[in-house]
PQR file of N, CA, C, O and H, with PARSE charges and radii, in Angstrom:
ATOM      1  N   MET A   1       9.109  -5.005  12.137 -0.4000 1.5000
ATOM      2  CA  MET A   1       8.449  -3.938  11.416 -0.0000 2.0000
ATOM      3  C   MET A   1       7.665  -4.529  10.254  0.5500 1.7000
ATOM      4  O   MET A   1       8.147  -5.411   9.543 -0.5500 1.4000
ATOM      5  N   LEU A   2       6.442  -4.025  10.074 -0.4000 1.5000
ATOM      6  CA  LEU A   2       5.606  -4.432   8.958 -0.0000 2.0000
ATOM      7  C   LEU A   2       5.829  -3.481   7.790  0.5500 1.7000
ATOM      8  O   LEU A   2       5.996  -2.277   7.980 -0.5500 1.4000
ATOM      9  H   LEU A   2       6.050  -3.309  10.652  0.4000 1.0000
ATOM     10  N   THR A   3       5.829  -4.030   6.591 -0.4000 1.5000
ATOM     11  CA  THR A   3       5.909  -3.207   5.392 -0.0000 2.0000
ATOM     12  C   THR A   3       4.587  -3.323   4.655  0.5500 1.7000
ATOM     13  O   THR A   3       3.997  -4.402   4.588 -0.5500 1.4000
ATOM     14  H   THR A   3       5.693  -5.008   6.437  0.4000 1.0000
ATOM     15  N   ALA A   4       4.121  -2.207   4.100 -0.4000 1.5000
ATOM     16  CA  ALA A   4       2.810  -2.208   3.457 -0.0000 2.0000
ATOM     17  C   ALA A   4       2.738  -1.166   2.347  0.5500 1.7000
ATOM     18  O   ALA A   4       3.201  -0.039   2.520 -0.5500 1.4000
ATOM     19  H   ALA A   4       4.599  -1.331   4.154  0.4000 1.0000
ATOM     20  N   PRO A   5       2.150  -1.545   1.193 -0.5600 1.5000
ATOM     21  CA  PRO A   5       1.820  -0.544   0.188  0.2800 2.0000
ATOM     22  C   PRO A   5       0.397  -0.031   0.421  0.5500 1.7000
ATOM     23  O   PRO A   5      -0.403  -0.677   1.097 -0.5500 1.4000
ATOM     24  N   ILE A   6       0.097   1.120  -0.139 -0.4000 1.5000
ATOM     25  CA  ILE A   6      -1.250   1.680  -0.096 -0.0000 2.0000
ATOM     26  C   ILE A   6      -1.790   1.658  -1.521  0.5500 1.7000
ATOM     27  O   ILE A   6      -1.154   2.178  -2.438 -0.5500 1.4000
ATOM     28  H   ILE A   6       0.747   1.646  -0.688  0.4000 1.0000
ATOM     29  N   VAL A   7      -2.968   1.056  -1.707 -0.4000 1.5000
ATOM     30  CA  VAL A   7      -3.572   0.961  -3.033 -0.0000 2.0000
ATOM     31  C   VAL A   7      -4.935   1.637  -2.999  0.5500 1.7000
ATOM     32  O   VAL A   7      -5.844   1.195  -2.297 -0.5500 1.4000
ATOM     33  H   VAL A   7      -3.485   0.634  -0.963  0.4000 1.0000
ATOM     34  N   ASP A   8      -5.063   2.701  -3.757 -0.4000 1.5000
ATOM     35  CA  ASP A   8      -6.335   3.420  -3.869 -0.0000 2.0000
ATOM     36  C   ASP A   8      -6.262   4.282  -5.121  0.5500 1.7000
ATOM     37  O   ASP A   8      -5.218   4.870  -5.404 -0.5500 1.4000
ATOM     38  H   ASP A   8      -4.325   3.060  -4.327  0.4000 1.0000
ATOM     39  N   TYR A   9      -7.337   4.365  -5.861 -0.4000 1.5000
ATOM     40  CA  TYR A   9      -7.339   5.179  -7.079 -0.0000 2.0000
ATOM     41  C   TYR A   9      -7.318   6.676  -6.763  0.5500 1.7000
ATOM     42  O   TYR A   9      -6.929   7.485  -7.606 -0.5500 1.4000
ATOM     43  H   TYR A   9      -8.185   3.887  -5.631  0.4000 1.0000
ATOM     44  N   ASP A  10      -7.735   7.040  -5.559 -0.4000 1.5000
ATOM     45  CA  ASP A  10      -7.844   8.442  -5.154 -0.0000 2.0000
ATOM     46  C   ASP A  10      -6.569   8.889  -4.429  0.5500 1.7000
ATOM     47  O   ASP A  10      -6.256   8.380  -3.352 -0.5500 1.4000
ATOM     48  H   ASP A  10      -8.052   6.383  -4.875  0.4000 1.0000
ATOM     49  N   SER A  11      -5.848   9.823  -5.008 -0.4000 1.5000
ATOM     50  CA  SER A  11      -4.577  10.258  -4.414 -0.0000 2.0000
ATOM     51  C   SER A  11      -4.784  10.936  -3.059  0.5500 1.7000
ATOM     52  O   SER A  11      -3.927  10.825  -2.182 -0.5500 1.4000
ATOM     53  H   SER A  11      -6.103  10.237  -5.882  0.4000 1.0000
ATOM     54  N   LEU A  12      -5.904  11.635  -2.874 -0.4000 1.5000
ATOM     55  CA  LEU A  12      -6.163  12.260  -1.577 -0.0000 2.0000
ATOM     56  C   LEU A  12      -6.400  11.208  -0.490  0.5500 1.7000
ATOM     57  O   LEU A  12      -5.972  11.388   0.650 -0.5500 1.4000
ATOM     58  H   LEU A  12      -6.600  11.726  -3.586  0.4000 1.0000
ATOM     59  N   ALA A  13      -7.070  10.128  -0.833 -0.4000 1.5000
ATOM     60  CA  ALA A  13      -7.296   9.047   0.130 -0.0000 2.0000
ATOM     61  C   ALA A  13      -5.972   8.384   0.506  0.5500 1.7000
ATOM     62  O   ALA A  13      -5.756   8.040   1.668 -0.5500 1.4000
ATOM     63  H   ALA A  13      -7.419   9.982  -1.759  0.4000 1.0000
ATOM     64  N   ARG A  14      -5.089   8.205  -0.474 -0.4000 1.5000
ATOM     65  CA  ARG A  14      -3.770   7.630  -0.179 -0.0000 2.0000
ATOM     66  C   ARG A  14      -2.990   8.541   0.755  0.5500 1.7000
ATOM     67  O   ARG A  14      -2.333   8.078   1.687 -0.5500 1.4000
ATOM     68  H   ARG A  14      -5.264   8.484  -1.418  0.4000 1.0000
ATOM     69  N   CYS A  15      -3.067   9.825   0.500 -0.4000 1.5000
ATOM     70  CA  CYS A  15      -2.373  10.812   1.344 -0.0000 2.0000
ATOM     71  C   CYS A  15      -2.924  10.778   2.770  0.5500 1.7000
ATOM     72  O   CYS A  15      -2.157  10.817   3.732 -0.5500 1.4000
ATOM     73  H   CYS A  15      -3.600  10.202  -0.257  0.4000 1.0000
ATOM     74  N   LEU A  16      -4.240  10.705   2.908 -0.4000 1.5000
ATOM     75  CA  LEU A  16      -4.866  10.657   4.222 -0.0000 2.0000
ATOM     76  C   LEU A  16      -4.450   9.403   4.988  0.5500 1.7000
ATOM     77  O   LEU A  16      -4.134   9.476   6.176 -0.5500 1.4000
ATOM     78  H   LEU A  16      -4.863  10.672   2.127  0.4000 1.0000
ATOM     79  N   LEU A  17      -4.448   8.266   4.319 -0.4000 1.5000
ATOM     80  CA  LEU A  17      -4.043   7.025   4.983 -0.0000 2.0000
ATOM     81  C   LEU A  17      -2.587   7.092   5.415  0.5500 1.7000
ATOM     82  O   LEU A  17      -2.233   6.623   6.497 -0.5500 1.4000
ATOM     83  H   LEU A  17      -4.704   8.207   3.354  0.4000 1.0000
ATOM     84  N   ARG A  18      -1.750   7.673   4.576 -0.4000 1.5000
ATOM     85  CA  ARG A  18      -0.334   7.839   4.948 -0.0000 2.0000
ATOM     86  C   ARG A  18      -0.215   8.691   6.212  0.5500 1.7000
ATOM     87  O   ARG A  18       0.605   8.397   7.082 -0.5500 1.4000
ATOM     88  H   ARG A  18      -2.039   8.055   3.698  0.4000 1.0000
ATOM     89  N   GLU A  19      -1.024   9.737   6.319 -0.4000 1.5000
ATOM     90  CA  GLU A  19      -1.020  10.581   7.522 -0.0000 2.0000
ATOM     91  C   GLU A  19      -1.493   9.790   8.743  0.5500 1.7000
ATOM     92  O   GLU A  19      -0.916   9.914   9.824 -0.5500 1.4000
ATOM     93  H   GLU A  19      -1.691   9.976   5.613  0.4000 1.0000
ATOM     94  N   TYR A  20      -2.534   8.982   8.575 -0.4000 1.5000
ATOM     95  CA  TYR A  20      -3.030   8.154   9.678 -0.0000 2.0000
ATOM     96  C   TYR A  20      -1.968   7.165  10.167  0.5500 1.7000
ATOM     97  O   TYR A  20      -1.933   6.822  11.348 -0.5500 1.4000
ATOM     98  H   TYR A  20      -3.002   8.881   7.697  0.4000 1.0000
ATOM     99  N   LEU A  21      -1.114   6.714   9.266 -0.4000 1.5000
ATOM    100  CA  LEU A  21      -0.109   5.716   9.621 -0.0000 2.0000
ATOM    101  C   LEU A  21       1.160   6.314  10.225  0.5500 1.7000
ATOM    102  O   LEU A  21       1.967   5.582  10.800 -0.5500 1.4000
ATOM    103  H   LEU A  21      -1.143   6.993   8.306  0.4000 1.0000
ATOM    104  N   LYS A  22       1.351   7.614  10.109 -0.4000 1.5000
ATOM    105  CA  LYS A  22       2.583   8.240  10.621 -0.0000 2.0000
ATOM    106  C   LYS A  22       2.883   7.907  12.082  0.5500 1.7000
ATOM    107  O   LYS A  22       4.037   7.616  12.397 -0.5500 1.4000
ATOM    108  H   LYS A  22       0.696   8.208   9.642  0.4000 1.0000
ATOM    109  N   PRO A  23       1.906   7.934  12.988 -0.5600 1.5000
ATOM    110  CA  PRO A  23       2.215   7.630  14.390  0.2800 2.0000
ATOM    111  C   PRO A  23       2.603   6.158  14.626  0.5500 1.7000
ATOM    112  O   PRO A  23       3.170   5.827  15.668 -0.5500 1.4000
ATOM    113  N   HIS A  24       2.301   5.294  13.677 -0.4000 1.5000
ATOM    114  CA  HIS A  24       2.582   3.864  13.838 -0.0000 2.0000
ATOM    115  C   HIS A  24       3.972   3.562  13.273  0.5500 1.7000
ATOM    116  O   HIS A  24       4.121   3.197  12.107 -0.5500 1.4000
ATOM    117  H   HIS A  24       1.841   5.563  12.832  0.4000 1.0000
ATOM    118  N   THR A  25       4.964   3.721  14.111 -0.4000 1.5000
ATOM    119  CA  THR A  25       6.346   3.561  13.660 -0.0000 2.0000
ATOM    120  C   THR A  25       6.709   2.118  13.339  0.5500 1.7000
ATOM    121  O   THR A  25       7.779   1.851  12.793 -0.5500 1.4000
ATOM    122  H   THR A  25       4.843   4.018  15.058  0.4000 1.0000
ATOM    123  N   ASP A  26       5.824   1.190  13.675 -0.4000 1.5000
ATOM    124  CA  ASP A  26       6.070  -0.221  13.364 -0.0000 2.0000
ATOM    125  C   ASP A  26       5.555  -0.606  11.976  0.5500 1.7000
ATOM    126  O   ASP A  26       5.677  -1.764  11.575 -0.5500 1.4000
ATOM    127  H   ASP A  26       4.954   1.406  14.118  0.4000 1.0000
ATOM    128  N   ILE A  27       4.975   0.361  11.229 -0.4000 1.5000
ATOM    129  CA  ILE A  27       4.501   0.116   9.873 -0.0000 2.0000
ATOM    130  C   ILE A  27       5.229   1.051   8.924  0.5500 1.7000
ATOM    131  O   ILE A  27       5.177   2.271   9.078 -0.5500 1.4000
ATOM    132  H   ILE A  27       4.876   1.302  11.554  0.4000 1.0000
ATOM    133  N   LYS A  28       5.907   0.474   7.942 -0.4000 1.5000
ATOM    134  CA  LYS A  28       6.622   1.262   6.940 -0.0000 2.0000
ATOM    135  C   LYS A  28       5.843   1.188   5.634  0.5500 1.7000
ATOM    136  O   LYS A  28       5.658   0.106   5.077 -0.5500 1.4000
ATOM    137  H   LYS A  28       5.949  -0.517   7.817  0.4000 1.0000
ATOM    138  N   VAL A  29       5.388   2.335   5.146 -0.4000 1.5000
ATOM    139  CA  VAL A  29       4.696   2.382   3.859 -0.0000 2.0000
ATOM    140  C   VAL A  29       5.752   2.265   2.773  0.5500 1.7000
ATOM    141  O   VAL A  29       6.625   3.123   2.646 -0.5500 1.4000
ATOM    142  H   VAL A  29       5.539   3.214   5.598  0.4000 1.0000
ATOM    143  N   MET A  30       5.665   1.201   1.994 -0.4000 1.5000
ATOM    144  CA  MET A  30       6.699   0.918   1.006 -0.0000 2.0000
ATOM    145  C   MET A  30       6.374   1.469  -0.375  0.5500 1.7000
ATOM    146  O   MET A  30       7.150   1.299  -1.315 -0.5500 1.4000
ATOM    147  H   MET A  30       4.955   0.504   2.096  0.4000 1.0000
ATOM    148  N   GLY A  31       5.241   2.120  -0.496 -0.4000 1.5000
ATOM    149  CA  GLY A  31       4.890   2.717  -1.777 -0.0000 2.0000
ATOM    150  C   GLY A  31       3.392   2.871  -1.910  0.5500 1.7000
ATOM    151  O   GLY A  31       2.622   2.468  -1.038 -0.5500 1.4000
ATOM    152  H   GLY A  31       4.611   2.258   0.267  0.4000 1.0000
ATOM    153  N   GLU A  32       2.998   3.466  -3.024 -0.4000 1.5000
ATOM    154  CA  GLU A  32       1.589   3.685  -3.314 -0.0000 2.0000
ATOM    155  C   GLU A  32       1.302   3.249  -4.736  0.5500 1.7000
ATOM    156  O   GLU A  32       2.146   3.380  -5.623 -0.5500 1.4000
ATOM    157  H   GLU A  32       3.623   3.793  -3.733  0.4000 1.0000
ATOM    158  N   CYS A  33       0.103   2.730  -4.944 -0.4000 1.5000
ATOM    159  CA  CYS A  33      -0.356   2.347  -6.271 -0.0000 2.0000
ATOM    160  C   CYS A  33      -1.719   2.976  -6.497  0.5500 1.7000
ATOM    161  O   CYS A  33      -2.553   3.010  -5.593 -0.5500 1.4000
ATOM    162  H   CYS A  33      -0.583   2.624  -4.224  0.4000 1.0000
ATOM    163  N   GLY A  34      -1.942   3.474  -7.710 -0.4000 1.5000
ATOM    164  CA  GLY A  34      -3.196   4.128  -8.024 -0.0000 2.0000
ATOM    165  C   GLY A  34      -4.220   3.237  -8.683  0.5500 1.7000
ATOM    166  O   GLY A  34      -5.343   3.668  -8.943 -0.5500 1.4000
ATOM    167  H   GLY A  34      -1.264   3.447  -8.444  0.4000 1.0000
ATOM    168  N   ASN A  35      -3.843   1.973  -8.964 -0.4000 1.5000
ATOM    169  CA  ASN A  35      -4.808   1.053  -9.561 -0.0000 2.0000
ATOM    170  C   ASN A  35      -4.402  -0.391  -9.262  0.5500 1.7000
ATOM    171  O   ASN A  35      -3.295  -0.658  -8.795 -0.5500 1.4000
ATOM    172  H   ASN A  35      -2.931   1.622  -8.752  0.4000 1.0000
ATOM    173  N   GLY A  36      -5.305  -1.295  -9.538 -0.4000 1.5000
ATOM    174  CA  GLY A  36      -5.075  -2.703  -9.235 -0.0000 2.0000
ATOM    175  C   GLY A  36      -3.940  -3.316 -10.027  0.5500 1.7000
ATOM    176  O   GLY A  36      -3.185  -4.132  -9.498 -0.5500 1.4000
ATOM    177  H   GLY A  36      -6.205  -1.078  -9.917  0.4000 1.0000
ATOM    178  N   PHE A  37      -3.809  -2.935 -11.286 -0.4000 1.5000
ATOM    179  CA  PHE A  37      -2.739  -3.498 -12.112 -0.0000 2.0000
ATOM    180  C   PHE A  37      -1.363  -3.167 -11.535  0.5500 1.7000
ATOM    181  O   PHE A  37      -0.495  -4.036 -11.443 -0.5500 1.4000
ATOM    182  H   PHE A  37      -4.422  -2.272 -11.715  0.4000 1.0000
ATOM    183  N   ALA A  38      -1.174  -1.916 -11.151 -0.4000 1.5000
ATOM    184  CA  ALA A  38       0.109  -1.512 -10.550 -0.0000 2.0000
ATOM    185  C   ALA A  38       0.337  -2.242  -9.233  0.5500 1.7000
ATOM    186  O   ALA A  38       1.471  -2.584  -8.898 -0.5500 1.4000
ATOM    187  H   ALA A  38      -1.879  -1.210 -11.225  0.4000 1.0000
ATOM    188  N   ALA A  39      -0.737  -2.481  -8.488 -0.4000 1.5000
ATOM    189  CA  ALA A  39      -0.612  -3.199  -7.211 -0.0000 2.0000
ATOM    190  C   ALA A  39      -0.167  -4.635  -7.436  0.5500 1.7000
ATOM    191  O   ALA A  39       0.705  -5.130  -6.722 -0.5500 1.4000
ATOM    192  H   ALA A  39      -1.658  -2.203  -8.761  0.4000 1.0000
ATOM    193  N   VAL A  40      -0.753  -5.313  -8.419 -0.4000 1.5000
ATOM    194  CA  VAL A  40      -0.364  -6.698  -8.707 -0.0000 2.0000
ATOM    195  C   VAL A  40       1.103  -6.754  -9.104  0.5500 1.7000
ATOM    196  O   VAL A  40       1.825  -7.655  -8.675 -0.5500 1.4000
ATOM    197  H   VAL A  40      -1.461  -4.911  -8.999  0.4000 1.0000
ATOM    198  N   GLN A  41       1.549  -5.816  -9.907 -0.4000 1.5000
ATOM    199  CA  GLN A  41       2.963  -5.778 -10.295 -0.0000 2.0000
ATOM    200  C   GLN A  41       3.860  -5.598  -9.071  0.5500 1.7000
ATOM    201  O   GLN A  41       4.885  -6.269  -8.946 -0.5500 1.4000
ATOM    202  H   GLN A  41       0.963  -5.085 -10.255  0.4000 1.0000
ATOM    203  N   ALA A  42       3.477  -4.699  -8.176 -0.4000 1.5000
ATOM    204  CA  ALA A  42       4.292  -4.450  -6.986 -0.0000 2.0000
ATOM    205  C   ALA A  42       4.286  -5.639  -6.037  0.5500 1.7000
ATOM    206  O   ALA A  42       5.302  -5.937  -5.410 -0.5500 1.4000
ATOM    207  H   ALA A  42       2.645  -4.155  -8.277  0.4000 1.0000
ATOM    208  N   LEU A  43       3.152  -6.319  -5.927 -0.4000 1.5000
ATOM    209  CA  LEU A  43       3.023  -7.421  -4.963 -0.0000 2.0000
ATOM    210  C   LEU A  43       3.663  -8.710  -5.440  0.5500 1.7000
ATOM    211  O   LEU A  43       3.931  -9.597  -4.629 -0.5500 1.4000
ATOM    212  H   LEU A  43       2.326  -6.077  -6.436  0.4000 1.0000
ATOM    213  N   THR A  44       3.911  -8.835  -6.715 -0.4000 1.5000
ATOM    214  CA  THR A  44       4.505 -10.067  -7.238 -0.0000 2.0000
ATOM    215  C   THR A  44       5.971  -9.883  -7.608  0.5500 1.7000
ATOM    216  O   THR A  44       6.487 -10.566  -8.493 -0.5500 1.4000
ATOM    217  H   THR A  44       3.694  -8.115  -7.373  0.4000 1.0000
ATOM    218  N   ASP A  45       6.628  -8.972  -6.934 -0.4000 1.5000
ATOM    219  CA  ASP A  45       8.053  -8.727  -7.152 -0.0000 2.0000
ATOM    220  C   ASP A  45       8.817 -10.026  -6.895  0.5500 1.7000
ATOM    221  O   ASP A  45       8.623 -10.653  -5.854 -0.5500 1.4000
ATOM    222  H   ASP A  45       6.209  -8.418  -6.215  0.4000 1.0000
ATOM    223  N   PRO A  46       9.677 -10.437  -7.820 -0.5600 1.5000
ATOM    224  CA  PRO A  46      10.431 -11.682  -7.610  0.2800 2.0000
ATOM    225  C   PRO A  46      11.376 -11.627  -6.408  0.5500 1.7000
ATOM    226  O   PRO A  46      11.743 -12.667  -5.860 -0.5500 1.4000
ATOM    227  N   ASP A  47      11.768 -10.434  -6.002 -0.4000 1.5000
ATOM    228  CA  ASP A  47      12.624 -10.277  -4.828 -0.0000 2.0000
ATOM    229  C   ASP A  47      11.736 -10.370  -3.583  0.5500 1.7000
ATOM    230  O   ASP A  47      11.040  -9.412  -3.245 -0.5500 1.4000
ATOM    231  H   ASP A  47      11.470  -9.589  -6.447  0.4000 1.0000
ATOM    232  N   THR A  48      11.756 -11.504  -2.909 -0.4000 1.5000
ATOM    233  CA  THR A  48      10.866 -11.726  -1.761 -0.0000 2.0000
ATOM    234  C   THR A  48      11.104 -10.737  -0.627  0.5500 1.7000
ATOM    235  O   THR A  48      10.214 -10.536   0.200 -0.5500 1.4000
ATOM    236  H   THR A  48      12.321 -12.283  -3.183  0.4000 1.0000
ATOM    237  N   ALA A  49      12.263 -10.120  -0.564 -0.4000 1.5000
ATOM    238  CA  ALA A  49      12.537  -9.135   0.479 -0.0000 2.0000
ATOM    239  C   ALA A  49      11.708  -7.866   0.271  0.5500 1.7000
ATOM    240  O   ALA A  49      11.508  -7.088   1.203 -0.5500 1.4000
ATOM    241  H   ALA A  49      12.985 -10.283  -1.236  0.4000 1.0000
ATOM    242  N   ARG A  50      11.229  -7.664  -0.961 -0.4000 1.5000
ATOM    243  CA  ARG A  50      10.434  -6.469  -1.262 -0.0000 2.0000
ATOM    244  C   ARG A  50       8.930  -6.728  -1.166  0.5500 1.7000
ATOM    245  O   ARG A  50       8.140  -5.811  -1.387 -0.5500 1.4000
ATOM    246  H   ARG A  50      11.392  -8.296  -1.718  0.4000 1.0000
ATOM    247  N   ARG A  51       8.527  -7.930  -0.851 -0.4000 1.5000
ATOM    248  CA  ARG A  51       7.105  -8.236  -0.724 -0.0000 2.0000
ATOM    249  C   ARG A  51       6.580  -7.747   0.620  0.5500 1.7000
ATOM    250  O   ARG A  51       7.253  -7.887   1.641 -0.5500 1.4000
ATOM    251  H   ARG A  51       9.169  -8.675  -0.672  0.4000 1.0000
ATOM    252  N   PRO A  52       5.376  -7.173   0.621 -0.5600 1.5000
ATOM    253  CA  PRO A  52       4.840  -6.591   1.858  0.2800 2.0000
ATOM    254  C   PRO A  52       4.299  -7.642   2.822  0.5500 1.7000
ATOM    255  O   PRO A  52       4.005  -8.774   2.439 -0.5500 1.4000
ATOM    256  N   ASN A  53       4.177  -7.232   4.092 -0.4000 1.5000
ATOM    257  CA  ASN A  53       3.557  -8.055   5.125 -0.0000 2.0000
ATOM    258  C   ASN A  53       2.085  -7.714   5.291  0.5500 1.7000
ATOM    259  O   ASN A  53       1.311  -8.498   5.841 -0.5500 1.4000
ATOM    260  H   ASN A  53       4.416  -6.312   4.404  0.4000 1.0000
ATOM    261  N   LEU A  54       1.710  -6.534   4.809 -0.4000 1.5000
ATOM    262  CA  LEU A  54       0.387  -5.979   5.041 -0.0000 2.0000
ATOM    263  C   LEU A  54      -0.002  -5.179   3.813  0.5500 1.7000
ATOM    264  O   LEU A  54       0.862  -4.614   3.143 -0.5500 1.4000
ATOM    265  H   LEU A  54       2.339  -5.898   4.362  0.4000 1.0000
ATOM    266  N   LEU A  55      -1.301  -5.121   3.507 -0.4000 1.5000
ATOM    267  CA  LEU A  55      -1.764  -4.396   2.334 -0.0000 2.0000
ATOM    268  C   LEU A  55      -2.957  -3.530   2.712  0.5500 1.7000
ATOM    269  O   LEU A  55      -3.930  -4.015   3.290 -0.5500 1.4000
ATOM    270  H   LEU A  55      -2.003  -5.580   4.052  0.4000 1.0000
ATOM    271  N   PHE A  56      -2.876  -2.239   2.381 -0.4000 1.5000
ATOM    272  CA  PHE A  56      -4.019  -1.344   2.540 -0.0000 2.0000
ATOM    273  C   PHE A  56      -4.611  -1.153   1.151  0.5500 1.7000
ATOM    274  O   PHE A  56      -4.033  -0.479   0.299 -0.5500 1.4000
ATOM    275  H   PHE A  56      -2.086  -1.844   1.912  0.4000 1.0000
ATOM    276  N   LEU A  57      -5.774  -1.760   0.942 -0.4000 1.5000
ATOM    277  CA  LEU A  57      -6.373  -1.827  -0.380 -0.0000 2.0000
ATOM    278  C   LEU A  57      -7.803  -1.305  -0.334  0.5500 1.7000
ATOM    279  O   LEU A  57      -8.617  -1.794   0.449 -0.5500 1.4000
ATOM    280  H   LEU A  57      -6.244  -2.307   1.635  0.4000 1.0000
ATOM    281  N   GLU A  58      -8.107  -0.333  -1.153 -0.4000 1.5000
ATOM    282  CA  GLU A  58      -9.461   0.190  -1.243 -0.0000 2.0000
ATOM    283  C   GLU A  58     -10.077  -0.398  -2.502  0.5500 1.7000
ATOM    284  O   GLU A  58      -9.511  -0.293  -3.590 -0.5500 1.4000
ATOM    285  H   GLU A  58      -7.446   0.064  -1.789  0.4000 1.0000
ATOM    286  N   ILE A  59     -11.230  -1.013  -2.349 -0.4000 1.5000
ATOM    287  CA  ILE A  59     -11.932  -1.552  -3.512 -0.0000 2.0000
ATOM    288  C   ILE A  59     -13.325  -0.974  -3.558  0.5500 1.7000
ATOM    289  O   ILE A  59     -13.907  -0.629  -2.530 -0.5500 1.4000
ATOM    290  H   ILE A  59     -11.691  -1.099  -1.466  0.4000 1.0000
ATOM    291  N   GLN A  60     -13.854  -0.870  -4.764 -0.4000 1.5000
ATOM    292  CA  GLN A  60     -15.213  -0.379  -4.934 -0.0000 2.0000
ATOM    293  C   GLN A  60     -16.054  -1.536  -5.421  0.5500 1.7000
ATOM    294  O   GLN A  60     -15.786  -2.123  -6.470 -0.5500 1.4000
ATOM    295  H   GLN A  60     -13.381  -1.150  -5.600  0.4000 1.0000
ATOM    296  N   MET A  61     -17.071  -1.855  -4.651 -0.4000 1.5000
ATOM    297  CA  MET A  61     -17.959  -2.967  -4.992 -0.0000 2.0000
ATOM    298  C   MET A  61     -19.321  -2.399  -5.389  0.5500 1.7000
ATOM    299  O   MET A  61     -19.767  -1.405  -4.817 -0.5500 1.4000
ATOM    300  H   MET A  61     -17.289  -1.379  -3.800  0.4000 1.0000
ATOM    301  N   PRO A  62     -19.985  -3.023  -6.365 -0.5600 1.5000
ATOM    302  CA  PRO A  62     -21.318  -2.539  -6.746  0.2800 2.0000
ATOM    303  C   PRO A  62     -22.356  -2.803  -5.672  0.5500 1.7000
ATOM    304  O   PRO A  62     -23.524  -2.455  -5.843 -0.5500 1.4000
TER
END
């Protein structure tokens, strides 16, 4: 099983992605982050068992 957080500033987009992932029982959403700083904190957890295998990250580029 893959574990993955969802990172997006838009809560509706995070909700939509979570809905898209529901049929994929091999992916466990381990949490959501609303900004990059929170994502870095979650991804650098010293407990390696809590580190994700996959990351859904929305970025805005100019």
